[in-house]
N, C-alpha and C positions, 0 to 999 in steps of 0.2 A: 927352210922349211923342210921338216921331217920327211921321210919317206914312208910309203905304206907299211913297211916292215917296222920302223921307228914307231910310228903311230900304233901299231898294235902292241908293241912292247910297252909302249908308254900307259896304253889303256889297261894292260894286264897288271903292271905295277900300281896303277892308280887303284884298280879293283881290289887288290891285296890291301893296301894300305887303308882304303876307305872301309873294308871289312874290321879292319885292327880298330880303327877309330870308333866306330860304333861299338865294338866289343869291350874297348877300355872306358869309352864314355859310359856305357851300361853298368860296368863293374865299379865305376868311381861315383856314379850318380846316388848311390844310396849312402854315401860318406859325405857328400858335399852339402853344407849347412844343415847338419843334423836331419839329413832325408827332405829337405825343402822341395826337391824335384818329385818326391814320391807322390803318385796319385792316390790318395786314400777316401777320395769322395764316392762312396758306394752308391749313394742316394739319388744322383744326377740321372735325367732320362736315358743317357745313353751309355750308362754304366753296365758292364757286364763282369768285372773282375770281383774276386773275393778277398783278394791280397794286394796289398799295394805294390804298384807298377810304376817305375820311374817315367817321368815325361821327357826323355832325354833325346829322342829321336830327333828332334829339330837342332838341337845344340851339336850333334854328330854330323847332321846334314850340312850345316853351315859351316862348319870346319873344313869338311870335304869339299864343299863348293868354292870355297875361299882358297884352297890349296890348288885346285883345278884353274881357277882364273888367274892365279899369279903364273903357274905353269904354262897357260896359254898366252899370257904377256911376253913370257920367255920365247916361246917358240914361235908366235907369229906377230910379235911386237903390237899387239893390240889388247887394250885393257878393256875388259867389257864393263864400261861404267854403269850402264843401265842395270845389269843382271847385280852387280856389286852393290850399289847404292839401295836400289829397291829390296833386294832380298834381306840386306843387312837391317835396313829400318824396319821393314814389316815384320821380320823376325824378332825385332826388339820389342816390339808392341806386343805380340804374343807371349815373349820370353817373360815379360814382367807378369803376366798372367800365370805362366807356369811355375813362376816361384811365389806365388800365392799372394801377390800384391794387388788385392782386389780392385780391378778397374771395371768401372760398371760398362755395359754394353754399348751405351750412348757415345760416353767418352771414346771408346776403343774406335767406334766407327769415326767419329769426328777427326781423331788423330789420324786414322788411315787416310780419310779424304784429304787431309792438309799435306801429308807427305806425298801421297800420289799425285795431287796436282803440281806440287812443287817439282816432282820428279818429270812429270809429263811435259811441263815447260822448259825446264832448264837441261834436260836430256834430251830433248826433241824427239820424245816417242810419239809416232804418228801410224796413221794406217793408210796405206797408199793404194792398195787393191780393193776396189768395192764393185760388184756387179749389180749394185742397186741404184738404177739411174738417180731417182730423187735423192737418196743418201750421198751420192756424189757431189752433187750441189749443194746441199746442207753441210757437208764436210769442208767446203770452201771457207765457211764462216768459222774462225777460230773458236769461239766460244762455245758453238755447237760440238766442234771437234773435240775440244777438252771434255766436255760433258760426256760425249759418246765413249771416249777411250776411258774414261773415270769409270763409267758404268761397266764397261767391260771388265776392268780389273776388280771392282767390287764384287761383281756376280761370281767370277771364278775363282777369286781368293776365299770368299765366304762360303763359296758351294764345296770347295776343298776343305774348308774348316767343319761344313755341316755334315758331310758324310765320312770323316775322320774315325767316328765311333766304332766301326765295325773293323774286326780284325782283316787287315788286307785289302779293305774295300778301295780306298783311296790309293794305296800303293800299287795294286795291280791296275787299276783304271789308270793312272798316269804312265804305267810300262807300256800299255797298249797305246796310248794317244802318242808316246814318245817314239815307239816302234814304228808306227805310220810315218810321222814326220821324219825319222831318221831315213827310211826308204825313199821319201819324197827328197830329201836334200841329197843323198847318193844318187838317186837318178839324175838330178839335175847338175851332178858335180860340184856341189857345194860342201867340199871335203872338210873344211876347218869347222864349219857348223855342225856337219854330221859327226864329228869327232866330240865337240861340246856336247851334243844331244846325247851321244853314247856314254860319256862320262856321267852326264845327269841320270841316265837309266842305272847306270851302276850303283848310284846313290839310293835311288828308288828300291833296287832289288835288294841291297845291303839291308835297309831298313826292313823290307819284306822278310828276310831271314829271321829277324828278330821280334817280328809282330805276327807272323802265321805260321800255323794255324792257331796257336796259343800264343798270347802276348807276353813277351818278355820286357819290352818298353812300349811307349806308346810316342807317337809324334809330339803331342801338345799342341797348343794353339801357336807356337812359334814354327813348329815343322809344319803344319798345315797351311800357314800364312806363306811359309817359304816356299813350300812346293806350288801353291796356287800361284804365286808371283812368277815362278820360273816357267810353268806353262803356259801363263798369258803371254808372256814375253817371247814364248817359242813360238806360239800361234801367229802374233803379229809378225815376227821376223820371216817365218817361213811365208805368210801369206804376201808379205811385201816383195819377197825374192822370187815369187812365184806366179806372176799375173795370169799365167795361162789357167791356173788352178781357180775354180769359183769360190769366192770368198764365203758362200753358203756352205761349202763342204766344210770349212773351217768351222763354222758355227755348229755344224753338224756333230764336228769332232768333240767339241766340248759342251755339247747339248745337255748331258745328263748334269754336269757342273753347275752351269749357269740357270736352267729350267728349273731344278729342284728349289734354288734360292727364289726365284722370280716366283714361281707358284706358291710357295710356302709363305712368302711375304702376304700376298693377297688373301690366300686361305686364312692365315691368322687374323688378318684384319677383318675379314667377313666372320671369323668366329670370336671377334671380339677379345683377341689376344695381342699380347705385344709381339709385333713382328721381330724382335730384336733377340727374343728369348727362346731357348729349345723347348720342343715338346716332343711327344712320342708318335706324331702322325706324318713323320716323312715317310717316303715311299718304302726305303730300305727297312725302316722300322716296322712297317706294316707287313711288308715281305716276310721278315722274321716272325714277326708274333703270330700271324696266320697261316704261312705256308711252310716255313722251313724248319725253323725252331732250334736252329743252330747258328752262332754267329759267323764262323769261318765259312761255313756253307752257303748263307746268303749271299757273302761278298763273292763266292766263285758263280754262283747262278745269275746274279745280276750282271756281272762283268762278262760272262759268256753269252747273254742276251744282248748285252751291249756291243760286244765284236760281232756277233753276226748281224745286228743292225747297222754296224758302221761299214761293213765289207761292200755292200752295193756302192754306198756312197763313196768309198775309196775307189772303186772300179770306175767310176763314172764321174770321178772328180773334175774333170775339166769340162763337163756338159753342165752349163749353167741351169738349163731348164730342169734337167733331172735333179740336180742338187738343192733346186727350189722345192720342187715337188716332194722330195725325200724329208727335206728339213721339216716342212708342215705336216707331213705324214706322221713324223715321230711326236710332234706337238700332240697331235690327235690321239696317237697310240698311247702316249703317257696319261693324257687325261683319262681315256677311256678306261686304261687299265687301272688307275687310281681309284676311279669311280666304283669299278666293280671290287676292288679288293678292300676300300673302305667300309663298302655296303656289307661285305662278309666279315669283316672286322667287327662291326657294331652289331651284329646279328646275334 
């Protein structure tokens, strides 16, 4: 097992190599397949670029992640099967779309559900720490447990994909989440996992350098699926390893990712739209259109507000009652703010 100084040296080398992986992939992506990875769709709802931008962030990220998983196996004699298999397969679903092999939203969703169910069953993905009494009882039923974990992945992975359209919005958001998880891991002497989270954060930050404030690369669907998968697995792992922390705290931590999808699904049904297709009425797009007017600044403002809303939950994360109250307060805050800003947008 490496010493602390060896771990820091390893992380430093990984940081440098990850940066260069992103740099090389960025430069090569314009030449791969006659520019097949270039995003030239300027008419989609979330498009802000006027020149072709390579959707290669996911490719650079998966290469970096696999390298770290192999290093982790050599150092700790542990192969991160769940991270490797789930990340690779969900990455592949998104990458097919990045390669402009048009896969409709329904087919993509069913492919995702199929892969997730197989992974949850055969990789024994489970949630052990729940401080909601009736959910604890229901989770003893394997079918309900499968359904619940499946929903967790679907909401967070698709939430990551949904907010990825703004420069830096997803990357900064995940860096904040991972920094909090890193503090928890270090505080509880979970050193090996803390090192893995730090390595992930290096990947997020490396992408951010090329995506913010102006986008030189995009994540693509492959990258947003990959990042969403990583965060979901992180939350489950830290939740299971720290039963003293309220599970509502972890729900609060990924609140923006999952509730944006949950709310948008029912909003679109109410508006008689397909819940699987993008539109321009997501919270971050309304903030951009009516309040901020700048892509990168919208990302900064939303994540700054998110950080201040998360800090009280972080301070009281072992207090189950506070965590519950704060979680439902955030639901109310989101709904009120969305209502007010949507009215302003339509006036």
